[in-house]
C-alpha positions in Angstrom: 2.6 -30.9 -12.6 1.5 -29.7 -16.1 1.2 -33.3 -17.2 -0.9 -34.1 -14.2 -3.2 -31.2 -15.0 -3.5 -32.1 -18.6 -4.3 -35.8 -17.9 -6.4 -34.9 -14.9 -4.3 -37.2 -12.7 -3.9 -36.8 -8.9 -0.4 -37.3 -7.8 0.4 -38.9 -4.4 3.5 -37.6 -2.8 5.3 -38.8 0.4 6.9 -36.3 2.7 10.0 -38.5 3.0 10.5 -38.5 -0.8 10.2 -34.7 -0.9 12.9 -34.4 1.8 15.2 -36.8 0.0 15.0 -34.8 -3.2 15.6 -31.5 -1.4 18.5 -33.0 0.6 20.1 -34.4 -2.5 19.9 -31.1 -4.4 20.8 -28.9 -1.6 23.7 -30.6 0.2 21.6 -32.5 2.7 19.7 -29.5 4.0 16.7 -30.6 6.0 13.2 -29.8 4.8 12.7 -27.8 8.0 15.6 -25.5 7.0 14.7 -25.1 3.3 11.1 -24.4 4.1 12.2 -21.5 6.3 14.4 -20.2 3.5 12.0 -20.6 0.6 8.4 -19.9 1.4 7.6 -20.4 -2.3 8.2 -24.1 -1.8 5.4 -24.3 0.7 3.3 -22.0 -1.5 3.6 -24.3 -4.4 2.6 -27.4 -2.4 -0.3 -25.6 -0.9 -1.4 -24.4 -4.4 -1.3 -27.9 -6.0 -2.9 -29.5 -2.9 -5.7 -26.9 -3.0 -6.2 -27.5 -6.7 -6.6 -31.2 -5.9 -3.6 -32.0 -8.2 -1.6 -33.6 -5.4 -2.2 -35.6 -2.2 0.5 -35.5 0.4 1.2 -38.4 2.8 2.8 -36.8 5.8 5.5 -38.5 7.9 4.6 -39.3 11.5 7.3 -37.1 12.9 7.6 -34.7 9.9 7.3 -31.0 9.9 5.7 -30.4 6.5 2.1 -30.6 7.8 2.9 -28.0 10.4 4.5 -25.8 7.9 1.5 -26.0 5.5 -0.9 -25.3 8.4 1.2 -22.4 9.4 1.1 -21.1 5.8 -2.7 -21.4 5.8 -2.9 -19.5 9.1 -0.6 -16.8 7.7 -2.9 -16.3 4.7 -5.9 -16.0 7.1 -4.0 -13.5 9.2 -3.1 -11.4 6.2 -6.8 -11.1 5.3 -7.7 -10.3 8.9 -4.9 -7.7 9.0 -6.5 -5.9 6.1 -9.9 -5.9 7.8 -8.5 -4.8 11.2 -10.6 -2.1 12.8 -13.1 -2.6 9.9 -16.2 -1.9 12.0 -14.8 1.4 13.3 -13.9 2.5 9.8 -17.3 1.3 8.6 -19.2 3.4 11.2 -17.5 6.5 10.0 -18.1 5.4 6.4 -21.8 4.8 7.0 -22.1 8.2 8.8 -20.7 9.9 5.8 -23.2 8.1 3.6 -26.0 9.0 6.0 -27.0 5.3 6.1 -28.9 5.2 9.4 -30.0 1.6 8.9 -26.3 0.5 8.8 -25.3 2.9 11.6 -27.9 1.2 13.8 -26.1 -2.1 13.3 -22.8 -0.6 14.4 -24.0 1.6 17.2 -22.5 -0.6 19.9 -19.2 0.9 19.0 -18.3 3.8 21.3 -19.8 6.6 19.3 -17.9 9.3 21.3 -14.6 7.8 20.4 -12.6 9.6 17.8 -12.0 7.6 14.6 -8.8 7.4 12.7 -9.7 10.7 11.2 -9.6 12.3 14.7 -13.2 13.1 15.1 -16.4 11.4 16.4 -19.4 10.2 14.4 -21.4 13.3 15.5 -18.8 15.6 13.9 -19.0 13.5 10.7 -22.8 13.9 10.6 -22.4 17.7 11.1 -19.8 18.0 8.3 -22.1 16.2 5.9 -25.1 18.3 7.0 -27.3 15.3 7.9 -29.8 16.4 10.5 -31.6 13.0 10.8 -28.3 11.3 11.6 -27.4 14.1 14.1 -30.7 13.5 15.8 -30.2 9.7 15.9 -26.7 9.9 17.3 -27.6 12.3 20.0 -30.6 10.2 20.9 -28.1 7.3 21.4 -25.8 9.2 23.8 -23.5 11.1 21.4 -22.0 14.0 23.3 -22.8 17.5 22.1 -20.0 19.1 24.3 -17.2 17.3 22.5 -14.3 19.1 20.8 -11.9 18.6 18.0 -8.2 19.7 18.0 -9.2 23.3 17.2 -11.6 23.4 20.1 -14.6 23.3 17.7 -17.8 21.7 19.0 -20.3 20.2 16.5 -22.2 23.5 16.8 -19.1 25.4 15.6 -19.0 23.2 12.5 -22.7 23.6 11.8 -22.3 27.4 12.0 -19.3 27.3 9.6 -21.5 25.4 7.2 -24.7 27.4 7.7 -26.7 24.3 8.7 -29.5 26.1 10.4 -31.7 23.1 11.4 -28.7 21.3 12.9 -27.7 24.5 14.8 -31.2 24.7 16.4 -31.1 21.1 17.4 -27.6 21.2 18.9 -28.3 24.4 20.8 -31.5 22.9 22.3 -29.4 20.0 23.7 -26.8 22.2 25.5 -27.2 25.9 25.7 -23.8 26.5 27.2 -21.9 25.5 24.1 -23.0 28.6 22.2 -20.6 30.6 24.4 -17.5 28.4 23.8 -14.7 29.9 21.8 -12.6 27.7 19.5 -8.9 28.2 19.1 -9.5 31.1 16.7 -11.4 32.9 19.5 -14.7 32.5 17.6 -17.9 31.5 19.3 -20.7 30.0 17.1 -22.4 33.5 17.2 -19.3 35.2 16.0 -19.0 32.7 13.1 -22.6 33.4 12.0 -21.9 37.2 12.1 -18.7 36.8 10.1 -20.5 34.7 7.4 -23.5 37.2 7.5 -25.9 34.3 8.2 -28.8 36.5 9.6 -31.1 33.6 10.5 -28.5 31.8 12.6 -27.2 35.0 14.1 -30.7 36.1 15.2 -31.4 32.7 16.6 -28.2 32.5 18.6 -28.2 36.1 19.8 -31.1 35.6 22.1 -29.3 32.9 23.9 -25.7 34.2 23.8 -24.1 35.1 27.1 -21.3 37.5 26.9 -18.3 36.3 28.8 -15.9 39.2 28.6 -14.5 38.3 32.0 -14.0 34.7 31.2 -10.9 33.2 32.8 -8.3 30.9 31.3 -10.4 27.8 32.0 -13.1 28.9 29.5 -10.7 29.4 26.6 -8.3 26.8 25.5 -5.3 28.0 23.4 -4.3 26.1 20.3 -1.3 24.0 20.7 2.0 25.8 20.1 3.8 25.2 16.8 7.0 23.2 17.2 9.5 24.2 14.6 11.1 21.0 13.3 14.3 22.4 12.5 25.0 15.9 6.5 26.3 14.6 4.4 26.3 10.8 4.8 29.1 8.8 3.1 27.9 5.9 1.0 29.1 2.5 2.1 31.3 0.6 -0.5 29.1 -1.8 -2.5 30.3 -5.4 -2.7 30.4 -7.2 -6.0 27.8 -9.7 -4.8 25.5 -6.9 -3.7 26.0 -5.0 -6.9 25.4 -8.0 -9.1 22.4 -9.1 -7.1 20.6 -5.8 -7.4 21.6 -5.4 -11.1 20.5 -8.9 -12.2 17.5 -9.5 -9.9 16.1 -6.1 -8.6 16.3 -3.8 -11.6 14.8 -4.2 -15.1 14.5 -2.3 -18.3 10.9 -1.6 -19.6 10.1 -1.2 -23.3 6.7 0.1 -24.3 6.2 1.1 -28.0 9.1 3.5 -28.5 9.5 4.4 -24.9 12.3 3.0 -22.7 12.5 3.3 -18.9 13.7 1.6 -15.8 11.7 -0.4 -13.3 12.5 -2.1 -10.0 11.1 -4.8 -7.8 10.1 -3.7 -4.3 8.4 -5.1 -1.2 6.0 -2.6 0.4 4.8 -3.0 4.0 1.1 -2.7 3.2 -1.1 -3.6 4.9 1.8 -4.5 7.3 5.4 -5.6 7.5 4.2 -9.1 8.2 2.0 -9.2 5.2 3.5 -7.0 2.5 2.7 -6.5 -1.2 5.4 -7.2 -3.7 5.6 -5.9 -7.2 7.2 -3.8 -9.9 7.5 0.0 -9.7 8.2 2.6 -12.4 7.0 6.1 -13.5 3.5 6.6 -14.7 4.8 8.3 -17.8 6.4 4.9 -18.6 3.3 2.8 -17.8 0.2 5.0 -17.6 -3.4 4.3 -17.0 -4.2 3.8 -20.7 -1.7 1.0 -20.9 -3.1 -0.5 -17.7 -6.6 -0.3 -19.1 -5.6 -2.1 -22.2 -5.3 -5.4 -20.3 -2.6 -6.4 -22.8 1.0 -7.0 -21.9 4.4 -5.3 -21.8 8.0 -6.5 -21.9 10.6 -6.1 -19.2 14.2 -7.1 -19.5 15.7 -8.6 -16.3 19.4 -9.5 -16.6 18.9 -8.9 -20.4 16.3 -11.6 -20.5 12.9 -10.6 -22.0 9.9 -11.3 -19.8 6.3 -10.7 -20.8 4.1 -9.2 -18.0 0.4 -9.9 -18.8 -1.6 -7.1 -17.2 -4.8 -9.1 -16.8 -3.2 -12.4 -15.6 -0.1 -11.4 -13.7 -1.1 -8.3 -11.8 -3.2 -8.0 -8.6 -3.4 -4.6 -6.9 -2.3 -1.8 -9.3 -1.7 1.9 -8.4 -0.9 4.8 -10.7 -0.7 8.5 -10.1 0.0 11.2 -12.7 0.8 13.8 -9.9 3.4 11.6 -8.2 4.5 10.1 -11.6 4.5 6.6 -10.2 3.0 3.2 -11.2 3.2 0.2 -8.9 1.9 -3.2 -9.9 1.6 -6.1 -7.4 2.7 -9.3 -9.0 0.9 -12.6 -8.5 2.7 -15.6 -7.0 3.0 -17.4 -10.3 4.9 -14.7 -12.1 7.1 -14.1 -9.0 8.0 -17.8 -9.0 8.8 -17.7 -12.7 11.0 -14.6 -12.8 12.5 -14.9 -9.2 13.1 -11.2 -8.5 15.0 -10.0 -5.5 12.8 -7.4 -3.9 14.3 -4.2 -2.6 13.1 -2.8 0.7 12.0 0.7 1.3 13.3 3.2 3.9 10.5 4.5 6.3 12.2 7.9 6.7 12.8 10.6 4.2 16.4 11.3 3.0 18.1 14.3 4.3 19.6 17.2 2.3 23.1 16.3 1.3 22.5 12.5 1.8 24.4 10.2 -0.6 22.3 8.1 -3.0 22.9 5.4 -5.6 20.8 5.0 -8.8 20.7 1.7 -10.7 19.4 2.6 -14.1 19.1 1.8 -17.8 20.3 5.1 -19.1 20.3 5.2 -22.9 19.2 1.5 -23.0 22.5 0.5 -21.2 22.8 -0.5 -17.6 24.8 1.8 -15.4 25.2 2.8 -11.7 25.3 6.4 -10.7 26.2 8.1 -7.4 25.1 11.6 -6.2 23.5 13.5 -3.4 20.1 14.8 -2.5 20.5 18.6 -3.0 17.2 19.5 -1.3 13.6 18.3 -0.8 10.3 20.1 -1.5 6.8 18.8 -1.1 6.8 15.2 -2.4 10.0 15.7 -4.5 13.7 15.2 -4.1 16.1 17.3 -6.2 19.3 15.3 -6.7 22.6 15.4 -8.6 23.2 11.8 -9.5 23.9 11.6 -13.3 21.0 10.3 -15.4 20.0 10.2 -19.0 17.2 9.1 -21.3 15.9 5.8 -20.0 16.7 6.5 -16.4 13.1 7.4 -15.6 11.7 4.9 -13.0 15.1 4.1 -11.4 15.2 3.7 -7.6 17.2 6.0 -5.4 19.0 3.9 -2.8 20.4 5.2 0.5 23.4 4.1 2.5 21.6 0.9 3.6 20.6 0.2 0.0 17.0 0.9 0.8 14.6 2.8 -1.5 14.1 6.4 -0.6 12.7 7.6 -3.9 12.1 7.1 -7.6 13.8 9.2 -10.3 11.4 10.8 -12.9 12.8 13.8 -14.7 15.2 16.7 -14.8 14.8 20.5 -15.2 17.0 23.5 -15.8 17.9 25.7 -12.8 19.3 29.2 -13.1 22.1 30.4 -10.8 21.7 34.1 -10.7 24.9 36.2 -11.3 25.5 39.0 -8.8 25.8 41.6 -11.6 22.9 40.5 -13.7 19.3 39.5 -12.8 18.4 38.7 -16.4 17.7 35.0 -16.6 19.1 34.7 -20.1 22.5 35.7 -18.8 22.4 33.6 -15.7 24.3 30.2 -15.4 22.2 27.2 -16.3 22.4 23.9 -14.5 20.4 20.7 -14.8 19.0 19.1 -11.7 17.2 15.8 -11.4 13.8 15.3 -9.8 12.6 12.2 -7.9 9.4 11.3 -6.0 9.8 10.5 -2.3 9.0 6.9 -1.4 7.2 7.8 1.8 4.6 9.8 -0.3 4.1 6.8 -2.6 3.5 4.4 0.4 1.0 6.9 1.8 -1.0 6.8 -1.5 -0.8 3.0 -1.9 -1.8 2.5 1.8 -4.8 4.9 1.4 -6.2 3.0 -1.6 -5.3 -0.5 -0.4 -7.0 0.1 3.0 -10.1 1.5 1.3 -10.4 -1.4 -1.2 -13.2 -3.0 0.8 -15.3 0.1 0.6 -14.6 1.7 -2.7 -13.2 -1.0 -4.9 -9.7 -1.6 -6.0 -10.2 -0.4 -9.6 -9.9 3.3 -8.5 -6.2 2.8 -7.9 -5.3 2.1 -11.5 -6.8 5.2 -13.1 -6.7 9.0 -12.5 -9.4 10.9 -10.6 -12.9 10.4 -12.1 -14.9 12.9 -14.0 -17.2 14.7 -11.6 -20.9 15.0 -12.2 -22.7 18.4 -12.1 -24.2 17.4 -8.8 -20.8 16.6 -7.3 -19.3 19.9 -8.5 -22.3 21.7 -7.0 -21.6 19.9 -3.7 -18.0 21.0 -3.7 -19.1 24.5 -4.5 -21.3 24.5 -1.4 -18.2 24.0 0.7 -16.2 26.7 -1.2 -14.4 24.8 -4.0 -14.5 25.9 -7.6 -12.9 24.1 -10.7 -9.9 26.1 -12.0 -10.2 26.7 -15.7 -8.0 28.5 -18.1 -9.7 30.9 -20.5 -11.0 29.0 -23.5 -8.8 30.8 -26.0 -5.7 29.7 -24.0 -6.9 26.1 -23.9 -7.5 26.3 -27.7 -3.9 27.5 -28.2 -2.5 24.6 -26.1 -4.5 22.0 -28.0 -3.4 23.6 -31.3 0.2 23.3 -30.3 -0.2 19.7 -29.2 -1.9 18.8 -32.5 1.2 20.0 -34.4 3.2 17.2 -32.8 4.0 14.6 -35.5 4.5 11.6 -33.2 1.1 10.2 -32.5 1.9 8.5 -29.2 3.4 11.7 -27.8 0.4 13.7 -29.0 -2.0 11.3 -27.4 -0.1 11.4 -24.1 -0.1 15.2 -24.0 -3.8 15.5 -24.8 -4.5 13.0 -22.0 -2.5 15.0 -19.5 -4.3 18.2 -20.5 -7.6 16.3 -19.9 -6.4 15.2 -16.4 -5.4 18.8 -15.5 -8.8 20.2 -16.5 -10.6 17.9 -14.1 -8.1 17.9 -11.2 -7.4 21.6 -10.3 -9.7 23.6 -7.9 -9.4 26.9 -6.0 -11.0 28.1 -2.8 -13.7 30.8 -3.4 -13.4 32.4 0.1 -9.6 32.0 0.4 -8.2 32.6 -3.1 -4.6 31.7 -2.3 -5.5 28.1 -1.6 -5.1 25.8 -4.6 -6.3 22.1 -4.7 -5.4 19.1 -6.8 -7.6 16.0 -7.0 -5.8 12.7 -7.3 -7.3 9.2 -7.2 -6.2 8.7 -3.6 -6.2 12.1 -1.9 -6.8 15.9 -2.2 -3.6 18.0 -2.2 -3.4 21.6 -1.2 -0.9 24.4 -1.6 -0.7 28.1 -0.9 0.1 30.3 -3.9 1.3 33.9 -3.9 -1.2 36.8 -3.9 0.1 37.7 -7.4 -0.5 34.2 -8.7 -4.0 34.0 -7.3 -4.9 37.4 -8.9 -3.6 36.3 -12.3 -5.7 33.1 -12.7 -3.0 31.0 -11.1 -1.3 29.7 -14.3 -0.2 31.2 -17.6 -0.6 29.1 -20.7 3.0 28.0 -20.6 2.8 27.0 -16.9 -0.4 24.9 -17.4 1.3 21.5 -17.5 1.9 18.6 -15.2 5.7 19.1 -14.9 5.3 22.7 -13.6 2.3 21.8 -11.4 4.1 18.9 -9.8 6.8 21.3 -8.5 4.4 23.4 -6.3 4.6 22.8 -2.6 1.7 20.3 -2.4 0.5 18.7 0.9 -1.8 15.7 1.0 -5.0 16.3 3.0 -6.0 14.0 5.8 -8.8 14.8 8.4 -7.6 17.2 11.1 -4.2 17.5 9.7 -2.6 20.0 12.1 0.6 20.3 10.2 -1.3 21.5 7.1 -3.4 23.9 9.1 -0.4 25.4 10.8 1.5 25.9 7.6 -1.5 27.6 6.0 -2.2 29.8 9.0 1.3 31.1 8.8 0.5 32.5 5.4 -3.3 33.2 5.6 -5.2 34.9 8.4 -8.6 33.3 8.7 -11.2 32.5 11.3 -11.4 28.7 10.9 -13.2 28.2 7.5 -10.1 26.8 5.9 -9.8 24.3 8.8 -13.4 23.2 8.2 -12.9 22.8 4.4 -9.7 20.8 4.8 -11.2 18.5 7.5 -14.3 17.9 5.3 -12.2 17.1 2.3 -10.2 14.6 4.5 -13.5 13.0 5.6 -14.7 12.5 2.0 -12.0 10.0 1.5 -12.4 8.8 -2.1 -15.9 10.2 -2.7 -14.8 13.0 -5.1 -11.6 11.2 -6.3 
């Protein structure tokens, strides 16, 4: 084929000749069988035919033409799958942007139907304080008496956000909604009183109707919280299985002086039928600066050195410093060249006590380790499988040899002695930390599905630097950047600058820069802490003591410590998050509104 390309020659190939060659090389296996086994065979034929390098003369009763047509159809379906429900997503997107011109084109969609985020376009317009869009949607039959899962009407949301003009317009369309209580037992008037919004309060008070005798039909209770309250023996691994994973699924990664492990994995995004396939490791092995360089790096598969060219060999790329993960989708040519065996993920989290295997390049040598998941917290597993330097990026495989996580680091745990609470005299024990696979897939899916709207480049770098305008907008909703005192930051920088190894110094300064732009706290609910990634906002509830002491000491202000907080990713109307927060914080619904709005912003502030 290379000769044909070089000489600009078009090759004519007969289907019968192809079948004879395959049958001869593969013990008389028919083309129908081999094409089912090796899709790359059809892929290659399609590629060369599409590039006008070959012309195929199909047999009268042959199956090759049908297989190539099927392959083309599958490619089209993959593209369609990615764009499934695109108009519905686009309507929500254009409502967030306030683009009435585009909304008009999409208005045939049921505007009272809840989107994937769980709320209707009118709610979206209220969350983004867009009076003109609110007017337009209502004029086109958007319901005012519609409610979210907290029994908020659009008027409730407008009151939480002090949107006086929208409040007046909504009230004029349905006076009865001013007396509706949400699941926090707050009417729009009571919200205005709580927030000391005198203009809204005075406007509503003239129309408010006290309903002290209201029966159960007038107040809907919030749904009750359902409390979701083994050790699994590992199957013996056969020599064939072991060697296949070792030689074809696991690789060693060398970048400068850093060594780590990587593995090949097939991820069901956008779907199981049309997955993405690539290489996964830790972001501290392959970080955004390496990805931005557009150079190359070396992997060792079965001890054979392979060059991966970032610009030429990679398609979709995702990296996250919070999850400590980098995934790189490989193009078909590099897959054909290196022939990896892709591991499959498990769609469920591992349980406490579950057995795991880790294939790794510890201390530059290949090894297999067995251990157990000790416990899980947030997006982390804490496990006891033996690891060493170079193990970072290794897959955690369960009983079915499916990926449940990716190993990243270890830490010291203290076992308190009964007679001594002093940490120095307590027993020390190392425990390993891994990121849950399910959390990684959530992140990749979020960015992959938004690639049409916000571009695919966002996935390969940390959260962007926010402008003053964007920070002011976040401030309006109650978010404030979390900053350490300048003298403490200076001390941290000074300590980093004392590091002799330039690469290590550069990485630590970059991590400090990321932290400074990523952490936020809530002004009206100080125990809420937020982290801004490139794919989602994360939220956690800290202790009263921590919130009163500026959240972090100088020694705690680092990615490793921050990763271990009980973070939860924000999605619109995420009831699980709200329920967990409301167990610890007594509020009247503002937290729900803030979290829902952040979920609606998608990638806007990321």
